[in-house]
C-alpha positions as CSV (number, residue, x, y, z in Angstrom):
1,M,-45.0,169.0,6.0
2,K,-47.7,166.3,5.9
3,V,-49.5,165.1,9.0
4,T,-48.1,161.7,10.0
5,T,-49.7,158.9,12.0
6,D,-46.9,158.9,14.6
7,S,-47.2,162.6,15.2
8,C,-51.0,162.2,15.7
9,L,-50.3,159.4,18.2
10,F,-47.9,161.6,20.1
11,G,-50.3,164.5,20.2
12,A,-53.1,162.3,21.5
13,W,-50.8,160.6,24.1
14,V,-49.6,163.9,25.5
15,A,-53.1,165.4,25.5
16,N,-54.3,162.4,27.5
17,K,-51.4,162.6,29.9
18,I,-52.1,166.2,30.6
19,K,-55.8,165.6,31.0
20,S,-55.4,162.6,33.3
21,K,-52.7,164.1,35.5
22,P,-54.2,164.7,39.0
23,E,-54.2,168.2,40.4
24,S,-52.9,168.8,43.9
25,S,-55.6,169.4,46.5
26,S,-54.7,173.1,46.6
27,S,-55.3,173.5,42.8
28,A,-58.7,174.0,41.2
29,A,-59.6,172.0,38.1
30,T,-59.7,175.3,36.2
31,T,-56.2,176.4,37.1
32,K,-54.4,177.7,34.0
33,K,-51.5,175.7,32.6
34,Y,-48.9,177.0,30.2
35,C,-47.3,174.9,27.5
36,L,-44.5,175.5,25.0
37,D,-44.6,173.6,21.7
38,I,-41.1,173.6,20.2
39,G,-41.2,173.4,16.4
40,T,-45.0,173.5,15.9
41,G,-44.9,173.1,12.1
42,T,-48.6,173.2,11.1
43,G,-49.8,173.6,14.7
44,L,-51.1,170.0,14.8
45,L,-49.8,169.1,18.3
46,A,-50.9,172.4,19.8
47,L,-54.4,172.0,18.4
48,M,-54.7,168.4,19.7
49,L,-53.6,169.5,23.2
50,A,-56.0,172.4,23.3
51,Q,-58.9,170.3,22.1
52,N,-59.0,168.1,25.3
53,N,-57.4,170.5,27.8
54,P,-59.4,173.7,28.1
55,E,-57.2,175.0,31.0
56,L,-54.1,174.9,28.7
57,Y,-52.6,178.0,27.1
58,I,-50.0,177.3,24.4
59,D,-47.0,179.2,23.0
60,A,-46.1,177.5,19.7
61,I,-42.7,178.4,18.2
62,E,-41.5,177.6,14.7
63,I,-38.4,178.7,12.8
64,D,-39.8,178.4,9.3
65,S,-41.9,181.5,8.3
66,E,-44.1,179.7,5.8
67,A,-44.9,176.9,8.3
68,C,-45.8,179.7,10.8
69,E,-48.2,181.2,8.3
70,Q,-49.9,177.8,7.8
71,A,-50.0,177.2,11.6
72,E,-51.6,180.6,12.1
73,E,-54.3,179.8,9.5
74,N,-55.0,176.5,11.1
75,I,-55.2,178.0,14.6
76,F,-57.4,180.9,13.4
77,A,-59.9,178.5,11.8
78,S,-60.1,176.4,15.0
79,P,-62.3,176.8,18.1
80,W,-59.1,177.2,20.2
81,N,-57.6,180.3,18.6
82,N,-57.7,182.2,21.9
83,K,-55.6,179.6,23.6
84,I,-52.7,179.3,21.1
85,K,-50.1,181.9,20.1
86,I,-47.7,181.2,17.2
87,Q,-44.2,182.8,17.2
88,N,-41.8,182.7,14.3
89,T,-38.6,182.3,16.3
90,N,-35.5,180.1,16.7
91,A,-35.9,177.6,19.6
92,I,-32.1,177.8,20.3
93,A,-32.4,181.4,21.3
94,F,-35.8,181.2,23.0
95,N,-35.8,182.0,26.6
96,S,-39.1,183.0,28.3
97,V,-39.3,185.1,31.4
98,S,-42.3,183.0,32.6
99,K,-41.6,179.3,32.8
100,Y,-43.9,176.6,31.4
101,N,-45.7,173.8,33.2
102,I,-45.5,171.6,30.0
103,I,-43.0,171.5,27.1
104,I,-43.6,169.3,24.0
105,S,-41.6,168.7,20.9
106,N,-41.5,166.5,17.8
107,P,-37.9,167.5,16.9
108,P,-35.9,166.8,13.7
109,F,-35.2,163.1,13.6
110,Y,-32.1,162.6,11.5
111,E,-28.6,163.7,12.3
112,N,-25.5,162.9,10.1
113,E,-27.7,161.2,7.5
114,L,-28.3,161.6,3.8
115,K,-30.4,164.7,3.1
116,A,-32.9,165.6,0.4
117,G,-32.6,168.5,-2.0
118,D,-35.4,170.4,-0.3
119,K,-34.0,172.8,2.3
120,K,-37.3,173.1,4.2
121,K,-37.6,169.3,4.5
122,N,-34.0,169.2,5.7
123,L,-34.7,171.7,8.4
124,A,-37.9,169.9,9.5
125,H,-36.4,166.3,9.3
126,H,-32.7,166.8,10.0
127,N,-30.9,168.3,13.0
128,E,-29.6,171.2,10.9
129,G,-31.2,173.9,13.1
130,L,-31.9,172.1,16.4
131,K,-29.8,169.3,17.7
132,L,-30.8,167.2,20.7
133,P,-28.4,168.9,23.2
134,E,-29.7,172.3,22.1
135,L,-33.3,171.1,22.5
136,I,-32.5,169.8,26.0
137,H,-30.9,173.2,26.8
138,T,-34.1,175.0,25.7
139,I,-36.2,172.6,27.8
140,K,-34.1,173.2,30.9
141,N,-34.2,177.0,30.4
142,N,-38.0,177.2,30.0
143,L,-39.5,174.4,32.2
144,C,-40.9,175.0,35.7
145,T,-39.1,173.2,38.4
146,D,-42.1,170.8,38.8
147,G,-43.0,170.9,35.1
148,L,-43.1,168.0,32.6
149,F,-41.8,167.6,29.0
150,Y,-42.8,165.2,26.3
151,L,-40.8,164.2,23.2
152,L,-41.4,162.0,20.1
153,L,-38.1,160.5,18.9
154,P,-36.9,157.7,16.6
155,F,-36.3,154.4,18.4
156,K,-32.7,154.3,17.2
157,R,-31.8,157.3,19.3
158,N,-33.0,155.6,22.5
159,E,-29.5,155.1,24.0
160,E,-28.3,158.5,22.9
161,I,-31.2,160.3,24.6
162,K,-30.7,158.4,27.8
163,R,-27.0,159.4,27.8
164,L,-27.8,163.0,27.1
165,F,-30.5,163.2,29.9
166,L,-28.0,161.7,32.3
167,E,-25.4,164.3,31.4
168,H,-27.9,167.2,31.7
169,E,-29.5,165.9,35.0
170,I,-32.9,165.2,33.4
171,E,-35.1,162.3,34.6
172,I,-37.1,160.1,32.3
173,L,-40.5,159.3,33.8
174,E,-42.0,157.2,31.0
175,I,-41.0,155.6,27.8
176,I,-43.4,154.0,25.3
177,F,-41.8,152.0,22.5
178,V,-44.0,152.2,19.4
179,R,-44.4,149.7,16.5
180,Q,-46.1,150.1,13.2
181,S,-47.8,146.8,13.9
182,V,-47.3,143.8,16.2
183,N,-45.2,142.2,13.4
184,H,-42.8,145.2,13.2
185,D,-39.8,146.3,15.2
186,Y,-40.0,149.5,17.3
187,F,-39.6,152.6,15.2
188,R,-40.6,155.5,17.6
189,I,-40.4,156.5,21.3
190,L,-42.9,158.5,23.2
191,L,-41.1,159.9,26.2
192,S,-41.9,162.0,29.2
193,G,-39.5,163.5,31.7
194,K,-38.7,166.2,34.2
195,L,-35.8,168.0,35.8
196,K,-33.9,165.7,38.1
197,E,-34.8,165.7,41.8
198,D,-33.0,164.3,44.9
199,K,-35.3,161.3,44.9
200,P,-35.6,159.9,41.4
201,S,-38.8,158.3,40.3
202,A,-39.0,154.8,38.7
203,T,-39.2,154.9,34.9
204,I,-42.4,153.4,33.5
205,I,-41.7,151.4,30.3
206,D,-44.4,150.2,28.0
207,E,-45.1,149.5,24.3
208,L,-47.8,150.3,21.8
209,S,-48.7,148.9,18.3
210,I,-50.5,151.1,15.8
211,K,-51.9,148.1,14.0
212,D,-52.9,144.7,15.3
213,E,-52.3,141.2,13.9
214,K,-55.2,141.7,11.5
215,D,-53.7,145.0,10.2
216,D,-56.5,147.0,11.8
217,Y,-55.9,149.8,14.2
218,S,-55.2,148.4,17.7
219,Q,-57.5,149.1,20.6
220,A,-54.8,151.1,22.3
221,F,-54.4,153.3,19.2
222,I,-58.2,153.7,18.9
223,S,-58.6,154.6,22.5
224,L,-56.1,157.5,22.1
225,L,-57.1,158.8,18.7
226,K,-60.9,158.4,18.7
227,D,-61.4,162.0,19.7
228,Y,-59.4,163.2,16.7
229,Y,-60.0,160.7,13.8
230,L,-63.4,160.9,12.1
231,Y,-63.8,157.1,11.5
232,L,-62.5,155.3,14.6
């Protein structure tokens, strides 16, 4: 699958969130953190996180064997090949003995919609292999009690994901509504959350435009992506 602008935005946003999250006074800055990347595809998100978070060790899982091979090639060719492990496995059945501090996923977007003739694209784009309730189940089974998870979702599933999180006792910490430009409607959501606690936190709500009114990359986009794009 090709690399998309919204997936790059998501990877940069998550990498920045992890990097800027303050450590507790009892934790050293070099303390290892463990991340699960559900549906890694080409390995893009795992690589972006590793680039700016040297303390992070990432298990990246992917159901498609050919995508796994491509991800392995990309990881091997990178400076972070000792920090990322690729596993060809089904996320629905994945259950790690050790829990993760961070879980990320850019899951299949489309459910109950017209599908293309390409089975691999259907698996990557549609919820044929991993529906949102199953993704939530995998997150709950593998996240530390004080861990955080991050998702990229289409805006039209905003109300659905809120309902599912309420049903599964998951708390939303932050929602960023994303536009293609200041002249477009929202089309994506960047979302962070955690397992529900007795005292819920207030949800931070914000928005971000990829392009500005002049059709140039916005300053917010440039700030996030400058470490990854060659010409920003």
